C-alpha positions in Angstrom: 0.0 0.0 0.0 2.8 2.4 0.9 5.6 1.1 -1.4 8.4 3.4 -2.0 7.7 5.8 0.9 10.8 7.2 2.6 11.0 9.2 5.8 13.1 12.0 7.2 14.3 11.1 10.7 14.5 13.8 13.3 17.7 13.0 15.3 17.8 16.0 17.6 15.9 19.3 18.1 17.5 21.8 20.5 15.5 24.8 21.5 16.0 26.6 24.9 12.9 26.7 27.0 13.7 30.2 28.2 16.0 33.0 27.0 16.7 36.2 29.0 15.6 39.3 27.2 18.5 40.7 25.1 20.4 37.5 25.1 21.1 35.2 22.2 19.6 31.7 21.7 20.8 29.0 19.3 18.3 26.7 17.7 19.6 23.4 16.3 17.9 20.7 14.2 19.6 17.5 13.2 17.9 15.1 10.8 18.7 12.2 8.5 17.2 12.2 5.0 17.3 8.4 4.8 17.1 8.5 1.0 14.5 11.2 0.9 14.8 14.8 -0.3 14.3 17.8 2.1 11.7 20.2 0.6 11.9 22.8 3.4 12.7 23.3 7.1 10.8 26.0 8.9 11.1 27.7 12.3 8.2 29.4 14.0 7.7 31.7 17.0 4.1 32.1 18.3 2.7 30.6 15.1 4.6 33.0 12.9 7.3 31.7 10.6 10.6 33.5 11.0 13.1 31.2 9.1 12.9 28.8 6.2 15.5 26.9 4.3 14.4 25.4 1.0 17.4 23.7 -0.7 15.9 23.7 -4.2 14.9 27.4 -4.1 16.8 30.5 -4.9 17.5 32.0 -2.5 17.6 28.8 -0.3 17.3 30.8 2.9 14.4 33.1 3.7 14.1 35.2 6.9 10.7 36.7 7.8 10.3 39.7 10.2 8.9 38.6 13.5 8.9 40.8 16.6 11.5 39.7 19.1 13.4 37.5 16.6 16.7 38.3 14.9 18.3 35.7 12.6 22.0 36.2 12.2 22.4 34.9 8.6 26.2 35.4 8.8 26.5 32.3 11.1 24.0 29.9 9.4 25.3 26.5 8.8 25.1 25.6 5.1 23.6 22.2 4.3 
């Protein structure tokens, strides 16, 4: 019934529960494609998307303005 279906396996998701106002927080997501293709990876704060990486798109990284969120694109890890 589901022949040929592949999955992406989430290995680790690291998000701090609390961050002091004015301090930085690092978010990390480790995954295994296991033969599949990653379409997009998205991060949200309070139901608002603030970061998206879409490997097949140009540009691959999109940052959306969300109050209280600053994405330092100079340190993003390239996949």
